[in-house]
C-alpha positions as CSV (number, residue, x, y, z in Angstrom):
1,X,-40.4,29.3,100.7
2,X,-37.7,31.1,102.7
3,X,-34.3,29.7,102.2
4,X,-35.2,27.8,99.0
5,X,-32.3,27.0,96.7
6,X,-32.3,25.8,93.2
7,X,-29.2,24.0,92.1
8,X,-28.2,23.4,88.5
9,X,-27.8,19.8,87.3
10,X,-24.0,20.3,87.3
11,X,-23.9,21.7,90.8
12,X,-26.1,18.9,92.1
13,X,-23.9,16.3,90.5
14,X,-20.8,17.9,92.1
15,X,-22.4,18.0,95.5
16,X,-23.5,14.4,95.3
17,X,-20.0,13.2,94.2
18,X,-18.4,15.1,97.1
19,X,-20.8,13.6,99.6
20,X,-20.5,10.1,98.3
21,X,-16.7,10.3,98.3
22,X,-16.8,10.6,102.1
23,X,-17.7,6.9,102.3
24,X,-17.1,6.4,106.0
25,X,-19.0,9.5,107.0
26,X,-22.0,8.5,104.8
27,X,-22.1,5.0,106.3
28,X,-21.8,6.4,109.8
29,X,-24.8,8.7,109.2
30,X,-26.9,5.7,107.9
31,X,-25.9,3.7,111.1
32,X,-26.9,6.6,113.4
33,X,-30.3,6.9,111.7
34,X,-30.9,3.2,111.9
35,X,-30.1,3.4,115.7
36,X,-32.7,6.2,116.0
37,X,-35.3,3.9,114.5
38,X,-35.7,5.6,111.2
39,X,-37.3,3.7,108.3
40,X,-35.4,2.7,105.2
41,X,-37.4,5.3,103.2
42,X,-36.7,8.0,105.7
43,X,-33.0,7.2,105.8
44,X,-32.9,7.2,102.0
45,X,-34.5,10.7,101.9
46,X,-32.3,12.2,104.6
47,X,-29.0,10.6,103.7
48,X,-29.5,10.2,100.0
49,X,-28.9,6.5,100.5
50,X,-30.3,3.7,98.5
51,X,-32.0,0.8,100.2
52,X,-29.1,-1.4,99.2
53,X,-26.7,0.8,101.1
54,X,-28.9,0.8,104.2
55,X,-29.1,-3.0,104.1
56,X,-25.3,-3.3,103.6
57,X,-24.6,-1.0,106.6
58,X,-27.0,-3.1,108.8
59,X,-25.5,-6.3,107.6
60,X,-21.9,-5.1,108.2
61,X,-22.7,-3.9,111.7
62,X,-24.2,-7.3,112.6
63,X,-21.1,-9.1,111.1
64,X,-18.3,-7.0,112.4
65,X,-19.5,-4.1,114.4
66,X,-18.5,-0.4,113.9
67,X,-15.1,-1.2,112.5
68,X,-16.6,-3.2,109.7
69,X,-19.1,-0.5,108.9
70,X,-16.4,2.2,108.7
71,X,-14.0,0.1,106.7
72,X,-11.5,-0.4,109.4
73,X,-11.3,-4.1,108.9
74,X,-10.3,-5.7,105.6
75,X,-13.3,-7.0,103.8
76,X,-13.0,-10.3,102.0
77,X,-12.2,-9.7,98.3
78,X,-14.1,-11.8,95.9
79,X,-12.1,-12.5,92.7
80,X,-13.8,-13.5,89.6
81,X,-12.9,-16.9,88.1
82,X,-11.9,-15.4,84.8
83,X,-9.5,-13.0,86.5
84,X,-7.8,-15.9,88.3
85,X,-7.4,-17.6,85.0
86,X,-5.8,-14.5,83.4
87,X,-3.4,-14.2,86.3
88,X,-2.4,-17.8,86.1
89,X,-1.7,-17.5,82.4
90,X,0.4,-14.4,83.0
91,X,2.5,-16.0,85.8
92,X,2.9,-19.5,84.5
93,X,2.7,-19.5,80.7
94,X,3.7,-17.5,77.6
95,X,1.5,-16.8,74.6
96,X,3.5,-19.4,72.6
97,X,2.2,-22.1,75.0
98,X,-1.2,-21.5,73.5
99,X,-0.1,-21.3,69.9
100,X,0.1,-17.5,69.5
101,X,3.1,-16.1,67.6
102,X,3.8,-13.5,70.2
103,X,6.4,-13.1,73.0
104,X,4.4,-11.2,75.7
105,X,0.9,-11.0,76.9
106,X,-1.5,-8.1,76.2
107,X,-5.0,-7.4,77.5
108,X,-6.4,-8.0,74.0
109,X,-4.7,-11.4,73.8
110,X,-6.0,-12.4,77.2
111,X,-9.5,-11.4,76.2
112,X,-9.2,-13.5,73.0
113,X,-8.0,-16.5,74.9
114,X,-10.8,-16.3,77.5
115,X,-13.3,-16.4,74.6
116,X,-11.6,-19.2,72.8
117,X,-10.9,-21.4,75.9
118,X,-14.0,-20.7,78.0
119,X,-16.5,-18.7,75.9
120,X,-16.2,-15.7,78.2
121,X,-16.6,-12.2,76.6
122,X,-14.4,-9.7,78.4
123,X,-13.1,-6.5,76.9
124,X,-9.4,-5.6,77.1
125,X,-10.2,-2.6,79.3
126,X,-12.1,-4.9,81.8
127,X,-9.1,-7.2,81.9
128,X,-6.7,-4.2,82.4
129,X,-8.8,-2.9,85.4
130,X,-9.0,-6.4,86.8
131,X,-5.2,-6.9,86.6
132,X,-4.7,-3.5,88.4
133,X,-7.0,-4.8,91.2
134,X,-4.7,-7.8,91.5
135,X,-1.7,-5.5,91.9
136,X,-0.3,-6.1,88.4
137,X,1.3,-3.2,86.6
138,X,2.6,-2.6,83.0
139,X,6.3,-1.8,83.3
140,X,9.6,-2.8,81.9
141,X,11.1,-6.0,83.3
142,X,14.7,-6.1,84.7
143,X,17.1,-8.1,82.5
144,X,19.0,-10.8,84.4
145,X,21.7,-13.1,83.1
146,X,20.5,-16.6,82.7
147,X,23.7,-18.7,83.0
148,X,25.4,-19.1,86.4
149,X,29.1,-19.6,87.0
150,X,29.5,-23.1,88.6
151,X,32.4,-21.7,90.6
152,X,30.4,-18.6,91.8
153,X,30.4,-19.3,95.5
154,X,34.1,-20.4,95.5
155,X,35.2,-17.2,93.8
156,X,33.1,-15.0,96.1
157,X,34.6,-16.7,99.2
158,X,38.1,-16.2,97.8
159,X,37.5,-12.5,97.5
160,X,36.0,-12.4,101.0
161,X,39.2,-14.0,102.4
162,X,41.4,-11.6,100.4
163,X,39.7,-8.5,101.7
164,X,39.5,-9.9,105.3
165,X,43.2,-10.7,105.4
166,X,44.5,-7.7,103.5
167,X,47.8,-6.5,105.0
168,X,48.4,-2.8,105.7
169,X,50.9,-2.5,102.9
170,X,48.5,-4.0,100.3
171,X,45.2,-2.7,98.9
172,X,42.4,-3.8,96.6
173,X,40.3,-2.1,93.9
174,X,37.2,-3.2,92.1
175,X,37.7,-2.4,88.4
176,X,35.4,-2.0,85.4
177,X,34.8,0.0,82.2
178,X,31.8,2.2,81.3
179,X,30.7,3.6,77.9
180,X,29.8,7.2,77.6
181,X,27.7,8.1,74.6
182,X,27.2,11.6,73.1
183,X,23.6,10.6,72.2
184,X,22.0,10.9,75.7
185,X,20.5,7.9,77.4
186,X,16.7,8.5,77.6
187,X,15.3,8.5,81.2
188,X,12.0,9.4,82.8
189,X,11.4,13.1,83.7
190,X,8.5,15.3,84.7
191,X,6.3,16.6,81.8
192,X,2.8,17.9,81.3
193,X,0.1,15.3,80.9
194,X,-0.6,14.7,77.2
195,X,2.6,16.3,76.1
196,X,5.8,14.3,75.6
197,X,9.0,16.1,76.4
198,X,11.8,16.2,73.8
199,X,15.5,15.5,74.4
200,X,17.7,17.0,71.7
201,X,20.4,14.6,70.4
202,X,23.5,15.6,68.4
203,X,22.5,13.1,65.7
204,X,25.9,11.6,65.0
205,X,26.8,9.6,68.0
206,X,30.3,9.5,69.6
207,X,31.4,7.1,72.2
208,X,34.3,7.0,74.7
209,X,35.3,4.2,77.1
210,X,36.4,4.9,80.6
211,X,38.4,2.5,82.8
212,X,37.9,3.0,86.5
213,X,38.6,1.4,89.8
214,X,36.8,1.7,93.1
215,X,39.3,1.8,96.0
216,X,38.3,-0.7,98.7
217,X,39.9,1.1,101.6
218,X,38.8,4.7,100.9
219,X,35.8,4.4,98.6
220,X,37.4,6.8,96.0
221,X,36.9,6.3,92.3
222,X,40.2,6.2,90.4
223,X,39.4,7.3,86.8
224,X,41.8,7.1,83.9
225,X,41.9,8.9,80.6
226,X,39.2,7.9,78.1
227,X,39.8,5.7,75.1
228,X,38.1,5.2,71.8
229,X,38.1,1.4,72.0
230,X,37.4,-0.9,74.9
231,X,40.4,-3.2,74.6
232,X,43.6,-4.5,76.2
233,X,45.4,-1.2,75.6
234,X,42.7,0.7,77.6
235,X,43.0,-1.9,80.5
236,X,46.8,-1.8,80.5
237,X,46.9,2.0,80.6
238,X,44.5,1.9,83.6
239,X,46.8,-0.7,85.4
240,X,49.7,1.6,84.8
241,X,47.7,4.5,86.2
242,X,46.8,2.5,89.3
243,X,50.5,1.5,89.8
244,X,51.5,5.2,89.7
245,X,48.6,6.6,91.8
246,X,48.8,3.9,94.5
247,X,52.6,4.0,95.1
248,X,52.1,3.8,98.9
249,X,51.0,0.1,98.6
250,X,53.4,-2.7,97.9
251,X,50.8,-4.9,96.2
252,X,47.6,-3.8,94.4
253,X,44.9,-6.5,94.0
254,X,42.7,-5.7,91.0
255,X,39.3,-7.4,91.2
256,X,37.7,-7.4,87.7
257,X,35.2,-9.2,85.5
258,X,36.0,-11.9,82.9
259,X,36.2,-9.7,79.8
260,X,38.4,-11.3,77.2
261,X,40.9,-8.5,77.1
262,X,41.4,-8.7,80.9
263,X,43.3,-11.9,80.4
264,X,45.3,-11.7,77.2
265,X,48.9,-11.7,76.1
266,X,49.3,-7.9,76.4
267,X,48.0,-7.9,80.0
268,X,50.1,-10.9,81.0
269,X,53.2,-9.3,79.5
270,X,52.5,-6.1,81.5
271,X,52.0,-8.1,84.8
272,X,55.2,-10.0,84.2
273,X,57.1,-6.7,83.7
274,X,55.9,-5.6,87.1
275,X,55.9,-9.0,88.8
276,X,54.1,-9.0,92.1
277,X,53.1,-5.4,92.0
278,X,49.7,-5.9,90.6
279,X,47.6,-9.1,91.0
280,X,44.4,-9.8,89.1
281,X,41.4,-11.5,90.7
282,X,38.4,-12.5,88.6
283,X,34.8,-12.2,89.7
284,X,32.3,-14.9,89.0
285,X,31.0,-15.1,85.4
286,X,27.5,-13.8,84.6
287,X,27.4,-12.0,88.0
288,X,27.7,-8.2,87.6
289,X,26.0,-7.7,91.0
290,X,29.2,-8.9,92.7
291,X,31.1,-5.8,91.5
292,X,30.1,-2.8,93.6
293,X,31.3,-0.3,91.0
294,X,28.3,-1.2,88.9
295,X,26.2,0.8,91.4
296,X,28.5,3.8,90.7
297,X,27.7,3.6,87.0
298,X,24.0,3.6,87.8
299,X,24.5,6.9,89.7
300,X,26.7,8.3,86.9
301,X,24.0,7.7,84.3
302,X,21.2,8.9,86.5
303,X,23.1,12.1,87.4
304,X,25.0,13.0,84.2
305,X,24.2,11.0,81.0
306,X,20.4,10.6,81.1
307,X,18.7,13.4,79.0
308,X,22.0,15.4,79.0
309,X,22.2,18.5,76.8
310,X,25.9,18.5,76.0
311,X,26.7,19.5,72.5
312,X,30.2,17.8,72.3
313,X,32.0,14.8,73.8
314,X,34.5,17.2,75.4
315,X,31.7,18.9,77.3
316,X,30.1,15.6,78.4
317,X,33.4,14.2,79.6
318,X,34.1,17.4,81.5
319,X,30.8,16.9,83.4
320,X,31.7,13.3,84.1
321,X,35.1,14.1,85.5
322,X,33.6,17.0,87.5
323,X,31.0,14.7,89.0
324,X,33.7,12.2,90.0
325,X,35.8,14.9,91.6
326,X,32.9,16.2,93.7
327,X,32.1,12.9,95.2
328,X,34.0,12.6,98.5
329,X,33.3,8.9,98.8
330,X,31.2,6.3,97.1
331,X,30.3,4.3,100.2
332,X,26.9,5.9,100.4
333,X,26.1,5.5,96.7
334,X,27.1,1.8,96.7
335,X,25.0,0.1,99.3
336,X,26.2,-3.3,98.0
337,X,29.8,-2.2,98.5
338,X,29.7,-3.2,102.2
339,X,26.8,-5.7,102.0
340,X,28.3,-8.0,99.3
341,X,31.7,-7.9,101.0
342,X,30.8,-7.1,104.6
343,X,34.3,-7.1,105.9
344,X,36.5,-4.5,107.7
345,X,38.5,-2.4,105.3
């Protein structure tokens, strides 16, 4: 026969998969043939469609018209009862509520519980696919602080009023400390599928503590010399640095967290020595989100310290200081800077 082709099994399988992937086009062809009066058998031969597909197209057209046939309208999603049970357990309970000595759920544990409680046999893989259909994903949770400062709102309002009424000869800074480790923080990166990229670490870790302040008026980061310990001496040295670098202002309001060494005898003695020049204001306890400089640290780690390849602490600190110097302003990096305290500078 002229034009006769003989496909291999692999070629035929590839062609069928490509054709069936165009779901809307395939259903449209079935609908057109139905409109022409073709029989189910003829449509099955011409469109490589099963009788089940032909009946489904006819039923969808009767129920919702062309949009329903082509998938332009959301079809009702039928969720199995066992999947609803698994989702309820995930959201409302922990494994310990059912007597398991385990802190978090796994697909295998859900499968075991379905069998023990309801006699339903589901494999862990079936449960995993079901949870994906229900928009559940396996990823790391975000840690949040459980306790809440009973004076949270009052302290935030006080800082609002301070920034709103700040005279021209006074300024405010948001202060905090950050740790820089020679052993790099590990972060996600691109790598070939099936191969895990390696990040070389020096082995013996070193650590430095940096005291910094985010200037409220200008958005500049005021970074002091690093210290080997995170203590009152580091904080006092930073306060002295602020006093010298912000000489144009009569009063410097330092807004900081409630670390123990931020309110100790050494700090009180220094403030008494420079009475009225520096004034400390404490943020609410257990509320790091109220300090916009935390967002700067996130960008610092994302840009510099994650997966870094510095061989020495001096090299790493040099990159940190270079990064700080190249940033013109931190307003763009700290979206919460103006959202949390949405007041004119």
